[in-house]
Each structure stands twice: as C-alpha cells, then as structure tokens.
mmCIF file of the N, C-alpha and C atoms, coordinates in Angstrom:
data_MODEL
# 
_entry.id   MODEL 
# 
loop_
_atom_site.group_PDB 
_atom_site.id 
_atom_site.type_symbol 
_atom_site.label_atom_id 
_atom_site.label_alt_id 
_atom_site.label_comp_id 
_atom_site.label_asym_id 
_atom_site.label_entity_id 
_atom_site.label_seq_id 
_atom_site.pdbx_PDB_ins_code 
_atom_site.Cartn_x 
_atom_site.Cartn_y 
_atom_site.Cartn_z 
_atom_site.occupancy 
_atom_site.B_iso_or_equiv 
_atom_site.pdbx_formal_charge 
_atom_site.auth_seq_id 
_atom_site.auth_comp_id 
_atom_site.auth_asym_id 
_atom_site.auth_atom_id 
_atom_site.pdbx_PDB_model_num 
ATOM 1   N N  . MET A 1 1  ? 0.684   -0.993 -0.458  1.00 0.00 ? 1  MET A N  1 
ATOM 2   C CA . MET A 1 1  ? 0.103   0.096  0.370   1.00 0.00 ? 1  MET A CA 1 
ATOM 3   C C  . MET A 1 1  ? 0.526   1.584  -0.058  1.00 0.00 ? 1  MET A C  1 
ATOM 4   N N  . GLU A 1 2  ? 0.344   1.731  -0.913  1.00 0.00 ? 2  GLU A N  1 
ATOM 5   C CA . GLU A 1 2  ? 1.077   3.556  -1.224  1.00 0.00 ? 2  GLU A CA 1 
ATOM 6   C C  . GLU A 1 2  ? 1.079   4.157  0.342   1.00 0.00 ? 2  GLU A C  1 
ATOM 7   N N  . PRO A 1 3  ? 2.086   4.759  0.732   1.00 0.00 ? 3  PRO A N  1 
ATOM 8   C CA . PRO A 1 3  ? 2.194   5.618  2.390   1.00 0.00 ? 3  PRO A CA 1 
ATOM 9   C C  . PRO A 1 3  ? 1.105   7.171  1.119   1.00 0.00 ? 3  PRO A C  1 
ATOM 10  N N  . ILE A 1 4  ? 0.847   8.024  2.397   1.00 0.00 ? 4  ILE A N  1 
ATOM 11  C CA . ILE A 1 4  ? -0.191  9.059  2.004   1.00 0.00 ? 4  ILE A CA 1 
ATOM 12  C C  . ILE A 1 4  ? 1.070   9.784  2.129   1.00 0.00 ? 4  ILE A C  1 
ATOM 13  N N  . THR A 1 5  ? 1.101   10.524 1.445   1.00 0.00 ? 5  THR A N  1 
ATOM 14  C CA . THR A 1 5  ? 2.444   11.863 1.391   1.00 0.00 ? 5  THR A CA 1 
ATOM 15  C C  . THR A 1 5  ? 1.995   12.980 0.957   1.00 0.00 ? 5  THR A C  1 
ATOM 16  N N  . VAL A 1 6  ? 2.201   14.347 1.082   1.00 0.00 ? 6  VAL A N  1 
ATOM 17  C CA . VAL A 1 6  ? 2.098   14.999 -0.019  1.00 0.00 ? 6  VAL A CA 1 
ATOM 18  C C  . VAL A 1 6  ? 2.306   14.989 -1.550  1.00 0.00 ? 6  VAL A C  1 
ATOM 19  N N  . GLU A 1 7  ? 3.212   14.041 -1.992  1.00 0.00 ? 7  GLU A N  1 
ATOM 20  C CA . GLU A 1 7  ? 3.308   14.107 -2.938  1.00 0.00 ? 7  GLU A CA 1 
ATOM 21  C C  . GLU A 1 7  ? 2.069   13.564 -3.469  1.00 0.00 ? 7  GLU A C  1 
ATOM 22  N N  . TYR A 1 8  ? 1.792   12.067 -2.935  1.00 0.00 ? 8  TYR A N  1 
ATOM 23  C CA . TYR A 1 8  ? 0.893   11.398 -3.023  1.00 0.00 ? 8  TYR A CA 1 
ATOM 24  C C  . TYR A 1 8  ? -0.474  12.288 -3.357  1.00 0.00 ? 8  TYR A C  1 
ATOM 25  N N  . LEU A 1 9  ? -1.044  12.869 -2.361  1.00 0.00 ? 9  LEU A N  1 
ATOM 26  C CA . LEU A 1 9  ? -1.951  13.487 -2.399  1.00 0.00 ? 9  LEU A CA 1 
ATOM 27  C C  . LEU A 1 9  ? -1.904  14.603 -3.579  1.00 0.00 ? 9  LEU A C  1 
ATOM 28  N N  . GLY A 1 10 ? -1.060  15.653 -4.084  1.00 0.00 ? 10 GLY A N  1 
ATOM 29  C CA . GLY A 1 10 ? -1.011  16.442 -4.964  1.00 0.00 ? 10 GLY A CA 1 
ATOM 30  C C  . GLY A 1 10 ? -1.565  15.672 -6.374  1.00 0.00 ? 10 GLY A C  1 
ATOM 31  N N  . SER A 1 11 ? -0.960  14.539 -6.425  1.00 0.00 ? 11 SER A N  1 
ATOM 32  C CA . SER A 1 11 ? -0.805  13.296 -7.148  1.00 0.00 ? 11 SER A CA 1 
ATOM 33  C C  . SER A 1 11 ? -1.882  12.818 -7.748  1.00 0.00 ? 11 SER A C  1 
ATOM 34  N N  . GLN A 1 12 ? -3.205  13.545 -6.786  1.00 0.00 ? 12 GLN A N  1 
ATOM 35  C CA . GLN A 1 12 ? -4.493  13.106 -6.231  1.00 0.00 ? 12 GLN A CA 1 
ATOM 36  C C  . GLN A 1 12 ? -5.342  14.040 -6.905  1.00 0.00 ? 12 GLN A C  1 
ATOM 37  N N  . ILE A 1 13 ? -5.180  15.152 -6.733  1.00 0.00 ? 13 ILE A N  1 
ATOM 38  C CA . ILE A 1 13 ? -5.533  16.004 -7.598  1.00 0.00 ? 13 ILE A CA 1 
ATOM 39  C C  . ILE A 1 13 ? -6.020  16.695 -9.225  1.00 0.00 ? 13 ILE A C  1 
ATOM 40  N N  . ALA A 1 14 ? -6.895  16.266 -9.392  1.00 0.00 ? 14 ALA A N  1 
ATOM 41  C CA . ALA A 1 14 ? -7.471  16.391 -11.265 1.00 0.00 ? 14 ALA A CA 1 
ATOM 42  C C  . ALA A 1 14 ? -7.304  17.924 -11.667 1.00 0.00 ? 14 ALA A C  1 
ATOM 43  N N  . GLU A 1 15 ? -8.275  19.085 -11.243 1.00 0.00 ? 15 GLU A N  1 
ATOM 44  C CA . GLU A 1 15 ? -8.101  20.393 -10.853 1.00 0.00 ? 15 GLU A CA 1 
ATOM 45  C C  . GLU A 1 15 ? -7.842  21.014 -9.738  1.00 0.00 ? 15 GLU A C  1 
ATOM 46  N N  . THR A 1 16 ? -7.345  22.283 -10.175 1.00 0.00 ? 16 THR A N  1 
ATOM 47  C CA . THR A 1 16 ? -7.490  23.346 -8.627  1.00 0.00 ? 16 THR A CA 1 
ATOM 48  C C  . THR A 1 16 ? -8.667  24.498 -8.960  1.00 0.00 ? 16 THR A C  1 
ATOM 49  N N  . THR A 1 17 ? -9.002  24.826 -8.529  1.00 0.00 ? 17 THR A N  1 
ATOM 50  C CA . THR A 1 17 ? -10.250 26.052 -9.277  1.00 0.00 ? 17 THR A CA 1 
ATOM 51  C C  . THR A 1 17 ? -10.153 27.089 -8.352  1.00 0.00 ? 17 THR A C  1 
ATOM 52  N N  . TYR A 1 18 ? -10.600 28.199 -8.523  1.00 0.00 ? 18 TYR A N  1 
ATOM 53  C CA . TYR A 1 18 ? -9.931  29.778 -7.197  1.00 0.00 ? 18 TYR A CA 1 
ATOM 54  C C  . TYR A 1 18 ? -10.910 30.079 -7.949  1.00 0.00 ? 18 TYR A C  1 
ATOM 55  N N  . LEU A 1 19 ? -11.730 30.699 -6.886  1.00 0.00 ? 19 LEU A N  1 
ATOM 56  C CA . LEU A 1 19 ? -12.674 32.123 -7.043  1.00 0.00 ? 19 LEU A CA 1 
ATOM 57  C C  . LEU A 1 19 ? -13.005 33.371 -6.151  1.00 0.00 ? 19 LEU A C  1 
ATOM 58  N N  . ASN A 1 20 ? -13.282 34.208 -6.957  1.00 0.00 ? 20 ASN A N  1 
ATOM 59  C CA . ASN A 1 20 ? -13.535 35.472 -5.602  1.00 0.00 ? 20 ASN A CA 1 
ATOM 60  C C  . ASN A 1 20 ? -14.726 35.663 -5.393  1.00 0.00 ? 20 ASN A C  1 
ATOM 61  N N  . PRO A 1 21 ? -15.805 35.141 -4.656  1.00 0.00 ? 21 PRO A N  1 
ATOM 62  C CA . PRO A 1 21 ? -16.976 35.449 -5.297  1.00 0.00 ? 21 PRO A CA 1 
ATOM 63  C C  . PRO A 1 21 ? -17.238 36.849 -4.661  1.00 0.00 ? 21 PRO A C  1 
ATOM 64  N N  . LYS A 1 22 ? -17.162 37.338 -3.777  1.00 0.00 ? 22 LYS A N  1 
ATOM 65  C CA . LYS A 1 22 ? -16.488 38.924 -2.642  1.00 0.00 ? 22 LYS A CA 1 
ATOM 66  C C  . LYS A 1 22 ? -15.937 39.440 -2.460  1.00 0.00 ? 22 LYS A C  1 
ATOM 67  N N  . GLY A 1 23 ? -15.703 40.052 -3.190  1.00 0.00 ? 23 GLY A N  1 
ATOM 68  C CA . GLY A 1 23 ? -14.010 40.923 -3.049  1.00 0.00 ? 23 GLY A CA 1 
ATOM 69  C C  . GLY A 1 23 ? -12.619 40.362 -2.159  1.00 0.00 ? 23 GLY A C  1 
ATOM 70  N N  . THR A 1 24 ? -12.369 40.213 -1.333  1.00 0.00 ? 24 THR A N  1 
ATOM 71  C CA . THR A 1 24 ? -11.204 39.823 -0.453  1.00 0.00 ? 24 THR A CA 1 
ATOM 72  C C  . THR A 1 24 ? -11.507 38.395 0.051   1.00 0.00 ? 24 THR A C  1 
ATOM 73  N N  . LEU A 1 25 ? -12.670 37.688 -0.277  1.00 0.00 ? 25 LEU A N  1 
ATOM 74  C CA . LEU A 1 25 ? -12.712 36.377 -0.035  1.00 0.00 ? 25 LEU A CA 1 
ATOM 75  C C  . LEU A 1 25 ? -11.850 36.002 -1.833  1.00 0.00 ? 25 LEU A C  1 
ATOM 76  N N  . THR A 1 26 ? -10.742 34.654 -1.001  1.00 0.00 ? 26 THR A N  1 
ATOM 77  C CA . THR A 1 26 ? -11.044 33.808 -2.581  1.00 0.00 ? 26 THR A CA 1 
ATOM 78  C C  . THR A 1 26 ? -10.910 32.212 -1.603  1.00 0.00 ? 26 THR A C  1 
ATOM 79  N N  . LEU A 1 27 ? -11.583 31.500 -2.401  1.00 0.00 ? 27 LEU A N  1 
ATOM 80  C CA . LEU A 1 27 ? -12.331 30.161 -2.404  1.00 0.00 ? 27 LEU A CA 1 
ATOM 81  C C  . LEU A 1 27 ? -10.991 29.264 -3.264  1.00 0.00 ? 27 LEU A C  1 
ATOM 82  N N  . CYS A 1 28 ? -10.517 28.053 -2.598  1.00 0.00 ? 28 CYS A N  1 
ATOM 83  C CA . CYS A 1 28 ? -9.741  27.299 -3.597  1.00 0.00 ? 28 CYS A CA 1 
ATOM 84  C C  . CYS A 1 28 ? -10.992 25.962 -3.658  1.00 0.00 ? 28 CYS A C  1 
ATOM 85  N N  . ILE A 1 29 ? -11.137 25.314 -5.076  1.00 0.00 ? 29 ILE A N  1 
ATOM 86  C CA . ILE A 1 29 ? -11.818 23.824 -4.498  1.00 0.00 ? 29 ILE A CA 1 
ATOM 87  C C  . ILE A 1 29 ? -10.949 23.115 -5.347  1.00 0.00 ? 29 ILE A C  1 
ATOM 88  N N  . LEU A 1 30 ? -10.622 22.212 -4.825  1.00 0.00 ? 30 LEU A N  1 
ATOM 89  C CA . LEU A 1 30 ? -9.189  20.789 -5.096  1.00 0.00 ? 30 LEU A CA 1 
ATOM 90  C C  . LEU A 1 30 ? -10.234 19.402 -6.093  1.00 0.00 ? 30 LEU A C  1 
ATOM 91  N N  . THR A 1 31 ? -10.719 19.284 -6.542  1.00 0.00 ? 31 THR A N  1 
ATOM 92  C CA . THR A 1 31 ? -11.196 18.558 -7.587  1.00 0.00 ? 31 THR A CA 1 
ATOM 93  C C  . THR A 1 31 ? -10.337 17.344 -7.631  1.00 0.00 ? 31 THR A C  1 
ATOM 94  N N  . MET A 1 32 ? -10.337 15.756 -6.948  1.00 0.00 ? 32 MET A N  1 
ATOM 95  C CA . MET A 1 32 ? -9.873  14.832 -7.425  1.00 0.00 ? 32 MET A CA 1 
ATOM 96  C C  . MET A 1 32 ? -10.267 13.781 -8.215  1.00 0.00 ? 32 MET A C  1 
ATOM 97  N N  . LYS A 1 33 ? -9.078  13.205 -8.126  1.00 0.00 ? 33 LYS A N  1 
ATOM 98  C CA . LYS A 1 33 ? -9.298  12.503 -9.306  1.00 0.00 ? 33 LYS A CA 1 
ATOM 99  C C  . LYS A 1 33 ? -10.436 11.495 -9.579  1.00 0.00 ? 33 LYS A C  1 
ATOM 100 N N  . ASN A 1 34 ? -10.283 10.535 -7.686  1.00 0.00 ? 34 ASN A N  1 
ATOM 101 C CA . ASN A 1 34 ? -12.388 10.034 -7.692  1.00 0.00 ? 34 ASN A CA 1 
ATOM 102 C C  . ASN A 1 34 ? -13.047 11.064 -7.189  1.00 0.00 ? 34 ASN A C  1 
ATOM 103 N N  . GLY A 1 35 ? -13.168 12.350 -7.627  1.00 0.00 ? 35 GLY A N  1 
ATOM 104 C CA . GLY A 1 35 ? -14.411 13.262 -8.005  1.00 0.00 ? 35 GLY A CA 1 
ATOM 105 C C  . GLY A 1 35 ? -14.501 14.050 -6.944  1.00 0.00 ? 35 GLY A C  1 
ATOM 106 N N  . LEU A 1 36 ? -13.712 13.730 -5.192  1.00 0.00 ? 36 LEU A N  1 
ATOM 107 C CA . LEU A 1 36 ? -13.619 14.082 -4.423  1.00 0.00 ? 36 LEU A CA 1 
ATOM 108 C C  . LEU A 1 36 ? -13.829 15.647 -4.984  1.00 0.00 ? 36 LEU A C  1 
ATOM 109 N N  . HIS A 1 37 ? -14.498 16.613 -3.596  1.00 0.00 ? 37 HIS A N  1 
ATOM 110 C CA . HIS A 1 37 ? -14.377 17.884 -4.057  1.00 0.00 ? 37 HIS A CA 1 
ATOM 111 C C  . HIS A 1 37 ? -14.311 18.306 -2.790  1.00 0.00 ? 37 HIS A C  1 
ATOM 112 N N  . VAL A 1 38 ? -13.019 19.428 -2.685  1.00 0.00 ? 38 VAL A N  1 
ATOM 113 C CA . VAL A 1 38 ? -12.354 19.804 -1.136  1.00 0.00 ? 38 VAL A CA 1 
ATOM 114 C C  . VAL A 1 38 ? -12.238 21.385 -1.688  1.00 0.00 ? 38 VAL A C  1 
ATOM 115 N N  . VAL A 1 39 ? -12.506 22.010 -0.046  1.00 0.00 ? 39 VAL A N  1 
ATOM 116 C CA . VAL A 1 39 ? -12.437 24.057 -0.529  1.00 0.00 ? 39 VAL A CA 1 
ATOM 117 C C  . VAL A 1 39 ? -11.890 24.128 0.756   1.00 0.00 ? 39 VAL A C  1 
ATOM 118 N N  . GLY A 1 40 ? -10.936 25.025 0.338   1.00 0.00 ? 40 GLY A N  1 
ATOM 119 C CA . GLY A 1 40 ? -10.730 26.222 1.309   1.00 0.00 ? 40 GLY A CA 1 
ATOM 120 C C  . GLY A 1 40 ? -10.632 27.120 0.976   1.00 0.00 ? 40 GLY A C  1 
ATOM 121 N N  . GLU A 1 41 ? -10.676 28.277 2.216   1.00 0.00 ? 41 GLU A N  1 
ATOM 122 C CA . GLU A 1 41 ? -10.976 29.633 2.156   1.00 0.00 ? 41 GLU A CA 1 
ATOM 123 C C  . GLU A 1 41 ? -10.027 30.357 2.524   1.00 0.00 ? 41 GLU A C  1 
ATOM 124 N N  . SER A 1 42 ? -10.125 31.438 2.285   1.00 0.00 ? 42 SER A N  1 
ATOM 125 C CA . SER A 1 42 ? -8.996  33.104 3.027   1.00 0.00 ? 42 SER A CA 1 
ATOM 126 C C  . SER A 1 42 ? -9.697  34.129 2.428   1.00 0.00 ? 42 SER A C  1 
ATOM 127 N N  . ALA A 1 43 ? -9.775  35.349 3.503   1.00 0.00 ? 43 ALA A N  1 
ATOM 128 C CA . ALA A 1 43 ? -10.210 36.039 3.360   1.00 0.00 ? 43 ALA A CA 1 
ATOM 129 C C  . ALA A 1 43 ? -9.141  37.412 4.055   1.00 0.00 ? 43 ALA A C  1 
ATOM 130 N N  . CYS A 1 44 ? -9.235  38.513 3.630   1.00 0.00 ? 44 CYS A N  1 
ATOM 131 C CA . CYS A 1 44 ? -8.901  39.707 3.805   1.00 0.00 ? 44 CYS A CA 1 
ATOM 132 C C  . CYS A 1 44 ? -9.381  41.121 4.273   1.00 0.00 ? 44 CYS A C  1 
ATOM 133 N N  . LEU A 1 45 ? -9.141  40.614 5.832   1.00 0.00 ? 45 LEU A N  1 
ATOM 134 C CA . LEU A 1 45 ? -9.903  41.717 6.563   1.00 0.00 ? 45 LEU A CA 1 
ATOM 135 C C  . LEU A 1 45 ? -10.017 43.586 5.986   1.00 0.00 ? 45 LEU A C  1 
ATOM 136 N N  . ASP A 1 46 ? -8.734  43.377 5.056   1.00 0.00 ? 46 ASP A N  1 
ATOM 137 C CA . ASP A 1 46 ? -8.557  45.415 4.829   1.00 0.00 ? 46 ASP A CA 1 
ATOM 138 C C  . ASP A 1 46 ? -8.724  44.887 3.250   1.00 0.00 ? 46 ASP A C  1 
ATOM 139 N N  . PRO A 1 47 ? -9.494  45.338 2.390   1.00 0.00 ? 47 PRO A N  1 
ATOM 140 C CA . PRO A 1 47 ? -9.711  45.339 1.059   1.00 0.00 ? 47 PRO A CA 1 
ATOM 141 C C  . PRO A 1 47 ? -8.221  46.353 0.307   1.00 0.00 ? 47 PRO A C  1 
ATOM 142 N N  . ALA A 1 48 ? -7.759  47.200 1.077   1.00 0.00 ? 48 ALA A N  1 
ATOM 143 C CA . ALA A 1 48 ? -6.861  47.722 0.312   1.00 0.00 ? 48 ALA A CA 1 
ATOM 144 C C  . ALA A 1 48 ? -5.421  47.086 0.653   1.00 0.00 ? 48 ALA A C  1 
ATOM 145 N N  . ARG A 1 49 ? -5.270  45.864 1.405   1.00 0.00 ? 49 ARG A N  1 
ATOM 146 C CA . ARG A 1 49 ? -4.154  45.412 1.344   1.00 0.00 ? 49 ARG A CA 1 
ATOM 147 C C  . ARG A 1 49 ? -4.441  43.927 0.673   1.00 0.00 ? 49 ARG A C  1 
ATOM 148 N N  . PHE A 1 50 ? -5.451  43.546 0.429   1.00 0.00 ? 50 PHE A N  1 
ATOM 149 C CA . PHE A 1 50 ? -5.793  42.447 -0.763  1.00 0.00 ? 50 PHE A CA 1 
ATOM 150 C C  . PHE A 1 50 ? -4.872  41.882 -1.852  1.00 0.00 ? 50 PHE A C  1 
ATOM 151 N N  . ASP A 1 51 ? -4.113  40.551 -1.536  1.00 0.00 ? 51 ASP A N  1 
ATOM 152 C CA . ASP A 1 51 ? -3.308  40.567 -2.711  1.00 0.00 ? 51 ASP A CA 1 
ATOM 153 C C  . ASP A 1 51 ? -3.354  39.006 -3.352  1.00 0.00 ? 51 ASP A C  1 
ATOM 154 N N  . ALA A 1 52 ? -4.256  38.787 -4.703  1.00 0.00 ? 52 ALA A N  1 
ATOM 155 C CA . ALA A 1 52 ? -5.013  37.758 -4.554  1.00 0.00 ? 52 ALA A CA 1 
ATOM 156 C C  . ALA A 1 52 ? -4.129  37.113 -5.291  1.00 0.00 ? 52 ALA A C  1 
ATOM 157 N N  . GLU A 1 53 ? -2.534  36.676 -4.878  1.00 0.00 ? 53 GLU A N  1 
ATOM 158 C CA . GLU A 1 53 ? -1.652  35.759 -5.368  1.00 0.00 ? 53 GLU A CA 1 
ATOM 159 C C  . GLU A 1 53 ? -1.818  35.077 -3.754  1.00 0.00 ? 53 GLU A C  1 
ATOM 160 N N  . VAL A 1 54 ? -1.655  35.801 -2.919  1.00 0.00 ? 54 VAL A N  1 
ATOM 161 C CA . VAL A 1 54 ? -1.783  35.852 -1.318  1.00 0.00 ? 54 VAL A CA 1 
ATOM 162 C C  . VAL A 1 54 ? -2.510  34.793 -1.146  1.00 0.00 ? 54 VAL A C  1 
ATOM 163 N N  . GLY A 1 55 ? -3.860  35.604 -1.418  1.00 0.00 ? 55 GLY A N  1 
ATOM 164 C CA . GLY A 1 55 ? -5.065  34.773 -0.880  1.00 0.00 ? 55 GLY A CA 1 
ATOM 165 C C  . GLY A 1 55 ? -5.272  33.444 -2.195  1.00 0.00 ? 55 GLY A C  1 
ATOM 166 N N  . LYS A 1 56 ? -5.188  33.339 -2.912  1.00 0.00 ? 56 LYS A N  1 
ATOM 167 C CA . LYS A 1 56 ? -4.829  32.157 -3.690  1.00 0.00 ? 56 LYS A CA 1 
ATOM 168 C C  . LYS A 1 56 ? -4.271  30.355 -2.979  1.00 0.00 ? 56 LYS A C  1 
ATOM 169 N N  . ARG A 1 57 ? -3.109  30.864 -2.377  1.00 0.00 ? 57 ARG A N  1 
ATOM 170 C CA . ARG A 1 57 ? -1.992  30.685 -1.957  1.00 0.00 ? 57 ARG A CA 1 
ATOM 171 C C  . ARG A 1 57 ? -2.374  29.806 -0.360  1.00 0.00 ? 57 ARG A C  1 
ATOM 172 N N  . ILE A 1 58 ? -3.105  31.216 0.281   1.00 0.00 ? 58 ILE A N  1 
ATOM 173 C CA . ILE A 1 58 ? -3.794  30.876 1.577   1.00 0.00 ? 58 ILE A CA 1 
ATOM 174 C C  . ILE A 1 58 ? -4.894  29.542 1.299   1.00 0.00 ? 58 ILE A C  1 
ATOM 175 N N  . ALA A 1 59 ? -5.665  29.792 0.253   1.00 0.00 ? 59 ALA A N  1 
ATOM 176 C CA . ALA A 1 59 ? -6.796  28.832 0.148   1.00 0.00 ? 59 ALA A CA 1 
ATOM 177 C C  . ALA A 1 59 ? -6.365  27.977 -0.086  1.00 0.00 ? 59 ALA A C  1 
ATOM 178 N N  . TYR A 1 60 ? -4.890  27.244 -0.576  1.00 0.00 ? 60 TYR A N  1 
ATOM 179 C CA . TYR A 1 60 ? -4.916  25.708 -1.037  1.00 0.00 ? 60 TYR A CA 1 
ATOM 180 C C  . TYR A 1 60 ? -4.074  24.942 0.010   1.00 0.00 ? 60 TYR A C  1 
ATOM 181 N N  . GLN A 1 61 ? -4.270  26.000 0.102   1.00 0.00 ? 61 GLN A N  1 
ATOM 182 C CA . GLN A 1 61 ? -3.405  25.695 1.483   1.00 0.00 ? 61 GLN A CA 1 
ATOM 183 C C  . GLN A 1 61 ? -4.139  25.011 2.540   1.00 0.00 ? 61 GLN A C  1 
ATOM 184 N N  . ASN A 1 62 ? -5.188  25.592 2.845   1.00 0.00 ? 62 ASN A N  1 
ATOM 185 C CA . ASN A 1 62 ? -6.136  25.297 3.001   1.00 0.00 ? 62 ASN A CA 1 
ATOM 186 C C  . ASN A 1 62 ? -7.321  24.561 2.692   1.00 0.00 ? 62 ASN A C  1 
ATOM 187 N N  . ALA A 1 63 ? -7.212  24.100 1.395   1.00 0.00 ? 63 ALA A N  1 
ATOM 188 C CA . ALA A 1 63 ? -7.300  23.043 0.803   1.00 0.00 ? 63 ALA A CA 1 
ATOM 189 C C  . ALA A 1 63 ? -7.445  21.787 1.224   1.00 0.00 ? 63 ALA A C  1 
ATOM 190 N N  . PHE A 1 64 ? -6.017  21.818 0.916   1.00 0.00 ? 64 PHE A N  1 
ATOM 191 C CA . PHE A 1 64 ? -5.401  20.421 0.656   1.00 0.00 ? 64 PHE A CA 1 
ATOM 192 C C  . PHE A 1 64 ? -5.107  20.272 2.337   1.00 0.00 ? 64 PHE A C  1 
ATOM 193 N N  . ALA A 1 65 ? -4.955  20.700 3.234   1.00 0.00 ? 65 ALA A N  1 
ATOM 194 C CA . ALA A 1 65 ? -4.916  20.299 4.650   1.00 0.00 ? 65 ALA A CA 1 
ATOM 195 C C  . ALA A 1 65 ? -6.141  19.402 4.634   1.00 0.00 ? 65 ALA A C  1 
ATOM 196 N N  . LYS A 1 66 ? -7.248  20.089 4.052   1.00 0.00 ? 66 LYS A N  1 
ATOM 197 C CA . LYS A 1 66 ? -8.304  18.975 4.681   1.00 0.00 ? 66 LYS A CA 1 
ATOM 198 C C  . LYS A 1 66 ? -8.430  17.542 4.122   1.00 0.00 ? 66 LYS A C  1 
ATOM 199 N N  . LEU A 1 67 ? -7.616  17.671 2.987   1.00 0.00 ? 67 LEU A N  1 
ATOM 200 C CA . LEU A 1 67 ? -7.372  16.083 2.219   1.00 0.00 ? 67 LEU A CA 1 
ATOM 201 C C  . LEU A 1 67 ? -6.481  14.925 2.892   1.00 0.00 ? 67 LEU A C  1 
ATOM 202 N N  . TRP A 1 68 ? -5.758  15.226 4.394   1.00 0.00 ? 68 TRP A N  1 
ATOM 203 C CA . TRP A 1 68 ? -5.710  14.646 5.273   1.00 0.00 ? 68 TRP A CA 1 
ATOM 204 C C  . TRP A 1 68 ? -6.663  13.627 5.311   1.00 0.00 ? 68 TRP A C  1 
ATOM 205 N N  . GLN A 1 69 ? -7.532  13.621 6.315   1.00 0.00 ? 69 GLN A N  1 
ATOM 206 C CA . GLN A 1 69 ? -8.724  12.881 6.619   1.00 0.00 ? 69 GLN A CA 1 
ATOM 207 C C  . GLN A 1 69 ? -9.665  12.076 5.948   1.00 0.00 ? 69 GLN A C  1 
ATOM 208 N N  . PRO A 1 70 ? -9.702  12.519 4.709   1.00 0.00 ? 70 PRO A N  1 
ATOM 209 C CA . PRO A 1 70 ? -10.005 11.624 3.803   1.00 0.00 ? 70 PRO A CA 1 
ATOM 210 C C  . PRO A 1 70 ? -9.615  10.247 3.094   1.00 0.00 ? 70 PRO A C  1 
ATOM 211 N N  . TYR A 1 71 ? -8.601  11.110 2.801   1.00 0.00 ? 71 TYR A N  1 
ATOM 212 C CA . TYR A 1 71 ? -7.542  10.056 2.469   1.00 0.00 ? 71 TYR A CA 1 
ATOM 213 C C  . TYR A 1 71 ? -6.906  9.067  3.328   1.00 0.00 ? 71 TYR A C  1 
ATOM 214 N N  . GLY A 1 72 ? -6.770  8.980  4.845   1.00 0.00 ? 72 GLY A N  1 
ATOM 215 C CA . GLY A 1 72 ? -6.429  8.800  5.485   1.00 0.00 ? 72 GLY A CA 1 
ATOM 216 C C  . GLY A 1 72 ? -7.430  7.180  6.481   1.00 0.00 ? 72 GLY A C  1 
ATOM 217 N N  . PHE A 1 73 ? -8.973  8.126  6.073   1.00 0.00 ? 73 PHE A N  1 
ATOM 218 C CA . PHE A 1 73 ? -10.102 7.501  6.275   1.00 0.00 ? 73 PHE A CA 1 
ATOM 219 C C  . PHE A 1 73 ? -9.835  6.209  5.261   1.00 0.00 ? 73 PHE A C  1 
ATOM 220 N N  . ILE A 1 74 ? -9.678  6.814  3.997   1.00 0.00 ? 74 ILE A N  1 
ATOM 221 C CA . ILE A 1 74 ? -9.711  5.133  3.242   1.00 0.00 ? 74 ILE A CA 1 
ATOM 222 C C  . ILE A 1 74 ? -8.631  4.386  3.278   1.00 0.00 ? 74 ILE A C  1 
ATOM 223 N N  . ARG A 1 75 ? -7.798  4.793  3.677   1.00 0.00 ? 75 ARG A N  1 
ATOM 224 C CA . ARG A 1 75 ? -5.909  4.144  3.971   1.00 0.00 ? 75 ARG A CA 1 
ATOM 225 C C  . ARG A 1 75 ? -6.697  3.038  4.682   1.00 0.00 ? 75 ARG A C  1 
ATOM 226 N N  . ALA A 1 76 ? -6.999  3.728  6.057   1.00 0.00 ? 76 ALA A N  1 
ATOM 227 C CA . ALA A 1 76 ? -7.392  2.761  7.305   1.00 0.00 ? 76 ALA A CA 1 
ATOM 228 C C  . ALA A 1 76 ? -8.877  1.677  6.607   1.00 0.00 ? 76 ALA A C  1 
ATOM 229 N N  . GLU A 1 77 ? -9.530  1.752  6.182   1.00 0.00 ? 77 GLU A N  1 
ATOM 230 C CA . GLU A 1 77 ? -10.644 1.488  5.988   1.00 0.00 ? 77 GLU A CA 1 
ATOM 231 C C  . GLU A 1 77 ? -10.054 -0.101 4.308   1.00 0.00 ? 77 GLU A C  1 
ATOM 232 N N  . GLN A 1 78 ? -8.685  0.245  3.952   1.00 0.00 ? 78 GLN A N  1 
ATOM 233 C CA . GLN A 1 78 ? -8.389  -0.660 3.142   1.00 0.00 ? 78 GLN A CA 1 
ATOM 234 C C  . GLN A 1 78 ? -7.360  -1.826 3.556   1.00 0.00 ? 78 GLN A C  1 
ATOM 235 N N  . ALA A 1 79 ? -6.670  -1.066 5.133   1.00 0.00 ? 79 ALA A N  1 
ATOM 236 C CA . ALA A 1 79 ? -5.912  -2.208 5.561   1.00 0.00 ? 79 ALA A CA 1 
ATOM 237 C C  . ALA A 1 79 ? -6.394  -2.849 6.509   1.00 0.00 ? 79 ALA A C  1 
ATOM 238 N N  . ARG A 1 80 ? -7.912  -3.100 6.583   1.00 0.00 ? 80 ARG A N  1 
ATOM 239 C CA . ARG A 1 80 ? -8.787  -3.298 7.757   1.00 0.00 ? 80 ARG A CA 1 
ATOM 240 C C  . ARG A 1 80 ? -8.825  -5.063 6.963   1.00 0.00 ? 80 ARG A C  1 
# 
C-alpha cells in the first residue's frame, strides 16, 4: 500500500479552481481524481491590502490540509 504523502495527495488532484465571490474572499476548490471536491478559503480584512496571489496560496493550503482526513480514512478502510 502506497503511503499517504504530500506528493501522493498532490498527484491525486485533477483540477484546481479559484473563485473570488465577494471582494477579498478567495475560495480554492480541489477536484480529486476520484471525484471528491475539497474547498479551502481565505479572506483579507482590509480590502486595501488584498493580494490575490496571497489569497490563492492560503486558500490552496487550507484546502490541501483538508485532504489528509478523507485519504487517511480510505487507507484505514483498505487496511482492514
């Protein structure tokens, strides 16, 4: 069984989509190869300091961090 690593999780991402629905709010949607969608978010309190690239980076990191639990669950089920 392949271990769950940052590289493995990254290899399972089929598509990354960014949205800015409300000014300084940034959403990152990770669509996984198995069809799972995981959403990360970031928000800047001061519109004058909003940096879209920083927002994307933080939203991506937030979404990526959420991948560990479902993939860990899948591996635990496979090990049973």
